[in-house]
C-alpha positions as CSV (number, residue, x, y, z in Angstrom):
1,M,24.8,-209.0,137.3
2,T,26.2,-209.2,140.7
3,T,29.9,-207.8,141.5
4,L,32.1,-209.7,143.6
5,T,34.5,-207.8,145.7
6,L,37.4,-210.1,146.6
7,T,39.0,-209.5,150.0
8,P,42.8,-209.9,150.6
9,P,44.2,-212.2,153.1
10,A,43.9,-210.8,156.7
11,T,47.0,-208.7,157.7
12,K,46.5,-209.0,161.7
13,I,47.6,-212.6,162.1
14,H,49.3,-212.8,165.7
15,F,50.8,-215.5,167.6
16,G,49.5,-215.5,171.2
17,T,51.1,-217.2,174.1
18,D,50.8,-220.8,171.9
19,G,50.3,-220.2,168.4
20,W,47.7,-218.6,166.0
21,R,44.0,-219.3,166.8
22,A,41.1,-217.8,164.7
23,V,37.4,-218.4,163.6
24,I,37.0,-220.7,160.9
25,S,36.2,-219.1,157.6
26,D,36.4,-215.8,158.8
27,E,40.1,-215.3,159.5
28,F,41.2,-219.1,159.4
29,T,40.9,-219.6,155.9
30,F,42.8,-221.9,153.4
31,A,44.3,-218.7,151.6
32,N,45.6,-217.6,155.3
33,V,46.9,-220.9,156.3
34,R,48.6,-220.9,152.9
35,H,50.2,-217.3,153.4
36,V,51.4,-218.5,157.1
37,A,52.3,-221.8,156.2
38,Q,54.5,-219.7,153.6
39,A,56.2,-217.5,156.4
40,I,56.9,-220.8,158.5
41,A,58.7,-222.7,155.5
42,Q,60.8,-219.4,155.2
43,W,61.6,-219.5,158.7
44,V,62.5,-223.4,158.7
45,L,64.8,-222.5,155.6
46,E,66.8,-219.8,157.7
47,Q,67.3,-222.7,160.6
48,S,71.1,-223.3,160.3
49,L,71.5,-227.4,160.0
50,S,75.5,-227.7,158.9
51,G,74.1,-229.0,155.4
52,A,71.5,-231.6,157.1
53,E,67.9,-231.5,155.2
54,H,65.4,-229.3,156.6
55,S,62.3,-231.3,157.7
56,V,59.2,-230.3,159.5
57,V,56.4,-232.7,161.3
58,V,53.0,-231.8,160.6
59,G,50.1,-232.9,162.5
60,F,46.6,-232.4,163.1
61,D,43.4,-232.7,165.7
62,T,40.0,-233.6,165.3
63,R,38.6,-230.5,164.5
64,F,36.5,-229.3,161.4
65,L,39.0,-229.2,158.4
66,S,42.0,-229.8,160.4
67,D,43.0,-232.8,158.4
68,R,42.6,-230.6,155.1
69,Y,44.3,-227.6,156.6
70,A,47.5,-230.0,157.3
71,I,47.4,-231.1,153.6
72,E,47.7,-227.5,152.5
73,V,50.6,-226.5,154.9
74,T,52.2,-229.9,153.7
75,R,51.9,-228.6,150.1
76,V,53.2,-225.1,151.1
77,L,56.4,-226.5,152.7
78,A,57.1,-228.9,149.9
79,G,56.7,-226.1,147.4
80,N,59.7,-224.7,149.2
81,G,61.6,-227.5,149.0
82,V,61.0,-229.0,152.8
83,R,60.7,-232.6,153.4
84,V,57.4,-232.8,155.5
85,Y,56.6,-236.1,157.8
86,L,52.8,-235.5,158.0
87,T,50.9,-237.7,160.7
88,N,49.0,-240.5,159.0
89,G,45.7,-239.1,161.4
90,N,44.7,-237.0,163.8
91,C,47.1,-237.1,166.8
92,P,47.8,-235.2,170.0
93,T,50.1,-232.4,170.1
94,P,52.7,-234.0,172.7
95,A,52.8,-236.8,170.3
96,L,53.4,-234.6,167.4
97,S,56.0,-232.8,169.5
98,H,57.8,-236.3,170.4
99,A,57.9,-237.0,166.7
100,V,59.8,-233.5,165.9
101,R,62.7,-234.7,168.3
102,S,62.4,-238.3,167.3
103,Q,62.8,-237.4,163.6
104,G,65.4,-235.0,164.2
105,A,63.3,-232.6,162.4
106,T,63.8,-228.7,162.1
107,A,60.2,-228.0,163.5
108,G,56.7,-229.1,163.9
109,V,53.4,-227.5,162.5
110,M,50.5,-228.9,164.6
111,I,46.7,-227.9,163.2
112,T,45.0,-227.1,166.6
113,A,43.2,-224.7,168.5
114,S,43.7,-226.8,171.6
115,H,40.9,-226.0,174.1
116,N,39.1,-223.0,172.2
117,P,35.5,-223.6,171.3
118,P,34.7,-225.5,168.0
119,R,34.3,-222.5,165.8
120,Y,37.9,-221.7,166.4
121,N,41.2,-223.6,164.7
122,G,44.5,-222.7,164.8
123,I,48.3,-223.4,164.1
124,K,50.9,-224.1,166.9
125,V,54.7,-223.9,165.6
126,K,57.2,-226.7,167.5
127,A,61.0,-225.7,167.3
128,S,63.3,-228.8,167.1
129,H,63.3,-229.6,170.2
130,G,59.9,-230.7,170.4
131,G,58.5,-227.6,172.9
132,S,56.9,-224.4,171.2
133,A,58.8,-222.3,169.2
134,M,60.4,-219.5,171.5
135,P,58.6,-215.9,171.3
136,S,61.4,-214.5,168.7
137,D,60.7,-217.0,166.5
138,T,56.7,-216.6,166.2
139,A,57.7,-212.6,165.7
140,R,60.2,-213.9,163.0
141,I,57.4,-215.7,161.1
142,E,54.8,-212.7,161.7
143,S,57.5,-210.6,160.1
144,L,57.9,-212.8,157.1
145,L,54.0,-212.9,156.7
146,Q,53.9,-209.5,156.9
147,A,56.6,-208.8,154.1
148,N,55.0,-211.2,152.0
149,L,51.7,-209.6,151.9
150,Q,52.9,-206.3,151.7
151,A,54.7,-207.2,148.6
152,G,51.8,-209.3,147.1
153,R,53.8,-212.3,147.0
154,E,52.2,-215.8,146.9
155,P,52.9,-218.9,148.7
156,R,54.9,-221.5,146.8
157,V,52.3,-224.0,146.6
158,E,53.2,-228.0,145.4
159,K,50.1,-229.3,143.5
160,Y,50.1,-233.0,144.6
161,D,47.5,-235.5,144.7
162,A,46.6,-236.8,148.4
163,P,43.7,-239.4,147.4
164,G,44.5,-241.8,150.3
165,H,45.2,-239.5,153.2
166,D,42.3,-240.2,155.3
167,R,43.5,-243.7,155.1
168,G,47.0,-242.9,156.1
169,D,48.6,-243.8,152.5
170,S,51.7,-242.4,151.4
171,P,51.1,-239.5,148.6
172,A,53.2,-240.0,146.0
173,H,55.8,-237.1,146.2
174,P,59.4,-237.4,146.8
175,L,59.3,-234.7,149.9
176,I,56.4,-235.9,151.6
177,S,56.3,-238.9,154.0
178,R,53.1,-240.4,156.2
179,L,54.2,-240.8,160.0
180,N,52.6,-243.3,162.5
181,A,53.2,-240.7,165.3
182,L,51.6,-243.3,168.1
183,S,54.1,-245.9,168.6
184,G,57.0,-244.0,169.5
185,Y,55.2,-241.9,171.8
186,L,53.7,-244.9,173.2
187,S,56.8,-246.4,173.6
188,H,58.3,-242.9,175.5
189,L,55.8,-243.0,178.2
190,R,56.5,-246.5,178.9
191,T,60.0,-244.9,180.0
192,L,58.6,-242.5,182.3
193,V,55.5,-244.3,184.3
194,D,55.7,-247.2,186.2
195,F,52.9,-249.4,184.4
196,E,53.6,-252.5,186.9
197,A,52.8,-250.6,189.5
198,I,49.5,-249.1,188.1
199,A,48.7,-252.6,186.7
200,H,49.1,-254.0,190.6
201,L,46.9,-251.4,191.7
202,N,44.5,-252.2,188.9
203,P,42.0,-249.2,189.4
204,R,38.7,-248.5,187.4
205,V,39.6,-245.5,185.3
206,V,37.2,-243.4,182.7
207,A,39.0,-241.7,180.1
208,D,37.4,-238.4,178.7
209,A,38.8,-237.6,175.5
210,M,36.4,-234.7,175.2
211,Y,36.0,-235.6,171.3
212,G,39.8,-234.1,171.0
213,A,43.1,-235.9,169.6
214,G,43.7,-237.7,172.9
215,R,41.1,-240.2,171.7
216,G,42.2,-244.0,172.2
217,Y,45.2,-243.3,173.7
218,L,44.6,-244.0,177.4
219,R,42.6,-246.9,176.6
220,A,45.2,-248.4,174.4
221,V,48.1,-248.0,176.8
222,L,46.2,-249.0,180.1
223,G,44.2,-251.7,178.4
224,A,47.7,-253.6,177.3
225,V,48.6,-253.8,180.6
226,G,45.1,-255.0,181.9
227,V,43.8,-251.8,183.5
228,E,40.1,-251.5,182.7
229,V,39.4,-248.2,181.0
230,Q,35.9,-246.8,179.6
231,E,36.3,-244.2,177.3
232,I,33.8,-241.7,176.8
233,R,33.2,-238.9,174.1
234,G,36.0,-240.7,172.1
235,E,34.2,-240.9,168.7
236,L,35.4,-238.6,165.9
237,N,33.2,-235.2,166.4
238,P,34.4,-232.2,164.8
239,G,31.9,-229.9,166.5
240,F,32.7,-231.4,169.9
241,G,29.6,-232.2,170.7
242,G,28.6,-228.3,171.1
243,I,31.1,-228.3,174.2
244,H,34.2,-226.5,174.6
245,P,37.0,-229.2,174.6
246,E,39.0,-227.5,177.8
247,P,38.9,-230.1,180.9
248,I,37.4,-227.6,183.4
249,P,34.0,-228.2,185.7
250,R,31.5,-226.7,183.5
251,N,32.7,-229.2,180.7
252,L,32.7,-232.4,182.5
253,G,29.4,-233.0,183.6
254,A,29.5,-236.2,181.4
255,L,32.5,-237.4,182.9
256,V,31.4,-236.7,186.7
257,Y,28.0,-238.9,185.4
258,A,30.0,-242.0,184.3
259,V,32.6,-241.9,187.4
260,Q,29.3,-241.9,189.7
261,E,27.0,-244.0,187.7
262,G,29.7,-246.9,187.1
263,N,31.3,-246.7,190.4
264,Y,34.7,-245.9,189.0
265,D,38.0,-245.0,191.1
266,V,38.9,-242.0,188.9
267,G,38.1,-239.8,185.6
268,L,40.8,-238.4,183.7
269,A,40.2,-235.9,180.7
270,T,42.3,-234.5,178.1
271,D,41.2,-231.2,175.9
272,G,41.1,-230.4,172.3
273,D,44.7,-231.5,171.6
274,A,45.7,-233.4,174.5
275,D,48.3,-231.2,176.1
276,R,45.8,-230.3,179.2
277,I,44.8,-233.0,182.0
278,G,41.8,-232.6,184.3
279,A,40.4,-235.1,186.7
280,V,37.3,-236.2,188.7
281,D,37.8,-238.2,191.8
282,D,35.6,-241.3,192.8
283,K,33.2,-239.2,194.4
284,G,32.7,-236.8,191.4
285,R,34.9,-233.9,192.6
286,F,36.9,-232.2,190.1
287,V,40.8,-232.3,190.9
288,S,42.1,-229.7,189.5
289,P,45.6,-229.2,187.8
290,H,46.9,-227.5,190.8
291,L,46.4,-230.7,192.8
292,I,47.3,-232.7,190.1
293,F,51.1,-230.8,189.9
294,A,51.4,-230.8,193.7
295,L,50.8,-234.4,193.9
296,V,53.1,-235.4,191.2
297,L,55.7,-233.0,192.2
298,R,55.6,-234.3,196.0
299,H,55.6,-237.9,194.4
300,L,58.6,-237.4,192.3
301,A,60.8,-235.7,195.2
302,E,59.7,-238.3,197.7
303,R,61.1,-240.8,195.4
304,G,64.5,-238.9,195.3
305,Q,64.3,-237.2,191.9
306,Q,66.1,-233.7,191.9
307,G,65.5,-230.8,189.6
308,A,64.3,-227.2,189.5
309,V,60.3,-226.6,189.6
310,I,59.1,-224.1,187.6
311,K,55.4,-222.8,187.3
312,T,53.4,-219.8,185.9
313,I,52.2,-216.9,187.9
314,S,48.4,-218.5,188.2
315,T,49.6,-221.3,189.5
316,T,48.8,-222.6,193.4
317,L,51.1,-221.6,196.1
318,L,51.0,-225.6,197.2
319,V,53.8,-225.8,194.8
320,D,55.9,-223.1,196.5
321,R,55.5,-224.8,199.8
322,L,56.7,-228.3,198.4
323,A,59.3,-226.6,196.6
324,R,60.5,-225.2,200.0
325,R,60.2,-228.6,201.6
326,Y,62.4,-230.6,199.6
327,R,64.9,-227.7,198.9
328,L,64.4,-227.3,195.3
329,P,64.8,-224.7,193.1
330,L,61.5,-223.0,192.3
331,Y,60.9,-220.4,189.2
332,E,57.9,-218.6,188.5
333,T,57.0,-217.6,184.6
334,P,54.6,-215.6,183.0
335,V,51.5,-217.9,181.4
336,G,52.3,-219.9,178.7
337,F,54.3,-223.2,178.2
338,N,56.9,-221.9,176.0
339,H,58.2,-220.0,179.1
340,I,58.6,-223.4,180.9
341,A,60.2,-224.8,178.0
342,D,62.8,-222.1,177.9
343,Y,63.8,-223.5,181.3
344,M,63.4,-226.9,180.5
345,L,66.1,-226.8,177.7
346,R,68.6,-224.7,179.9
347,E,68.6,-226.8,182.8
348,N,67.8,-229.5,185.0
349,V,63.9,-229.3,185.5
350,L,62.1,-231.7,187.5
351,I,58.7,-230.5,187.0
352,G,57.0,-227.5,185.2
353,G,53.5,-226.7,184.6
354,E,50.6,-224.0,184.6
355,E,47.1,-223.6,186.2
356,S,45.8,-224.6,182.7
357,G,46.7,-228.4,182.7
358,S,49.9,-228.2,180.7
359,L,52.4,-230.2,182.8
360,S,55.5,-232.2,181.8
361,V,58.6,-233.7,183.9
362,Q,62.0,-234.9,183.4
363,G,63.0,-236.7,180.7
364,H,60.0,-235.7,178.4
365,V,59.6,-233.2,175.6
366,P,59.5,-229.9,176.6
367,E,56.0,-229.8,176.3
368,G,52.7,-229.9,178.1
369,D,51.1,-233.5,178.1
370,G,47.6,-234.4,179.6
371,L,48.1,-237.9,178.7
372,L,51.5,-238.2,180.5
373,M,50.1,-236.4,183.5
374,G,47.0,-238.6,183.8
375,L,49.0,-241.8,183.6
376,L,51.6,-240.3,186.4
377,L,48.4,-239.4,188.4
378,L,47.8,-243.0,188.2
379,E,51.3,-244.1,189.6
380,V,51.1,-241.7,192.3
381,M,47.5,-243.4,193.3
382,A,49.6,-246.8,192.7
383,K,52.7,-246.0,194.8
384,Q,50.1,-245.0,198.0
385,G,48.3,-248.0,197.3
386,Q,45.1,-245.7,197.1
387,R,42.4,-247.0,194.2
388,K,40.5,-244.1,195.1
389,L,41.7,-240.5,194.0
390,S,39.5,-238.9,196.9
391,R,42.1,-240.6,199.2
392,V,45.1,-239.2,197.8
393,V,43.8,-235.8,197.5
394,D,42.7,-235.5,200.8
395,D,45.9,-236.9,202.2
396,L,47.5,-234.0,200.2
397,L,45.3,-231.4,201.5
398,L,46.0,-233.0,205.2
399,D,49.6,-232.5,204.7
400,L,49.9,-229.0,202.9
401,G,46.6,-227.3,204.4
402,P,43.3,-226.6,202.8
403,V,43.3,-224.4,199.5
404,F,40.7,-223.3,197.3
405,Y,40.7,-221.9,193.9
406,D,38.8,-220.5,191.1
407,R,38.8,-218.2,188.1
408,S,36.4,-215.8,186.2
409,D,36.9,-215.4,182.4
410,V,35.4,-212.0,181.4
411,R,34.6,-210.9,177.7
412,V,36.1,-207.5,176.9
413,Q,36.6,-204.7,174.4
414,A,40.2,-204.0,173.1
415,F,42.1,-202.1,175.7
416,N,46.1,-201.4,176.3
417,K,47.5,-204.0,178.2
418,R,50.6,-202.0,179.5
419,E,47.9,-199.1,180.8
420,M,46.0,-201.6,182.7
421,V,49.1,-203.3,184.1
422,Q,50.5,-199.9,185.2
423,R,47.1,-198.9,186.6
424,L,46.7,-201.6,188.7
425,T,50.0,-201.4,190.2
426,D,50.1,-197.9,190.6
427,N,46.8,-197.9,192.4
428,A,47.4,-201.4,194.3
429,P,45.0,-201.7,197.4
430,A,46.3,-201.7,200.8
431,Q,44.3,-204.8,201.6
432,L,42.1,-207.1,200.0
433,G,38.6,-207.9,202.4
434,D,40.7,-207.7,206.0
435,V,44.0,-209.0,205.0
436,P,46.9,-207.0,204.0
437,V,48.4,-207.2,200.5
438,A,52.0,-208.2,201.1
439,R,53.4,-207.4,197.4
440,V,52.3,-206.9,194.0
441,N,53.8,-209.1,191.1
442,S,53.8,-207.4,187.6
443,L,55.2,-210.3,186.1
444,D,52.2,-211.1,183.7
445,G,49.3,-209.0,184.4
446,V,49.0,-207.9,188.2
447,K,49.1,-210.2,191.2
448,Y,48.3,-209.1,194.6
449,L,49.9,-211.6,197.2
450,L,48.3,-211.2,200.6
451,E,49.9,-212.0,203.9
452,D,47.6,-215.1,204.6
453,D,49.2,-216.5,201.3
454,A,45.9,-216.0,199.3
455,W,46.5,-214.4,196.0
456,L,44.7,-212.4,193.3
457,L,45.7,-212.1,189.6
458,I,44.6,-210.1,187.0
459,R,45.6,-210.6,183.4
460,P,44.4,-210.4,179.8
461,S,44.4,-213.7,178.0
462,G,47.2,-214.3,175.3
463,T,44.6,-215.7,172.8
464,E,41.0,-214.3,173.3
465,P,39.3,-211.1,174.0
466,V,39.1,-212.2,177.7
467,L,40.1,-210.7,180.9
468,R,40.9,-213.3,183.3
469,I,40.6,-212.9,187.0
470,Y,42.2,-215.7,189.2
471,A,41.9,-216.1,193.2
472,E,43.3,-219.0,195.4
473,G,42.3,-218.4,199.0
474,R,42.0,-220.4,202.5
475,S,38.1,-220.6,201.8
476,P,35.6,-220.8,199.2
477,E,34.2,-217.4,200.5
478,Q,37.7,-215.9,200.5
479,V,38.0,-216.8,197.0
480,K,34.6,-215.4,195.9
481,A,35.4,-212.1,197.6
482,L,38.8,-211.8,195.8
483,L,37.2,-212.6,192.5
484,Q,34.8,-209.6,192.8
485,A,37.3,-207.5,194.0
486,G,39.3,-208.0,191.0
487,A,36.8,-207.5,188.7
488,D,35.7,-204.0,190.5
489,L,39.8,-203.0,190.4
490,A,39.9,-203.8,186.7
491,G,36.5,-202.2,185.8
492,V,34.5,-205.0,184.4
């Protein structure tokens, strides 16, 4: 007879820059999801609501078992006496975030691993304002989780039947309701985007959902105003067709092909949970989030809107140049949209974003939104009267000067981030190539800013065992040399 040894739930669960992510069936198991949900429920019940009912909106993306994990989270929340609004289908993270605010919910839970590879899943926690929970909140959730595990406390699970969850039927439970997050979210987008101008331009658009939760949204909202949209990779495919659902050049071959083959004007891509944007112009060239950020910032400023500009440390200096031109306050943050959200909650912010493609604007929830930014990019084209995205990008670079950017992700063994930052700061080079280093920024990792406005950033990922090396410069050759210098300095 074989004796099975039962392994207790993992105790190393940690929330990174935007939630907890782990490999499905390894650390991301139903048991661990229930334990995390129990800690979230306790954190929710700690929130002061002046006698109001505690409630949580729960949503999920298109990944393998995401809907079932969402059901388990719902059961635990209900088991703790928390009212739950469970979305009636997979939905984008920004739609979930908007629902949290529109429902007046205490918090939101999104089952997603965002742009990570298909073998991962994860949990994002949203605060009542609709943006990501602050680091102090996730630290409290981790603390509650560890206390429960150490004390051997099991999650309180409400055992209800949800036979119709795949069809969006309401489960028969007094604390659980199904929610259509789509209609309210799309109505909100119509207050932020000039669809009439886009319809008048009538660009030919390819929308690449990358098999993620953004599928159908751009086609629906643009099709309603008569704009032709071809959607690719919009079918349900929990394995994402073997790709990483991250809208970066190496994953967008299908979009480039569709744009060029069909002679389309622009291609828009969103990641696994649609909180990131990437684009391809009519010539098949990748249009990075750096350029999208700069294009939308210039557009908003030119039409007279005011407010602060928030960018993460890894984002292009084009943003700095535009902020100086329009005399807008500029703040730089560590990587992670939660830092940008913090500013959006405290003051009037015109636009905030990061190089990964998570961007948001004035009047929206403090959450990255790839769908909204794709629509605003079309509005930029419409206001310039240019159906071809390439012409809009060329105009920006003619205006602000040429800029080139690249990033290298290197898988590494575990290391001490603080020691690495200290070493790279103490041993900062006097110059990189033949350009002097003007200053060193250790806000998040180590960033060397050169006298010619080029820069090199070395920082560890907050969600993966990866060292990220970023560089921006005046030529592709300079960027390549900077990336190599970064690898040499980091010893990888």
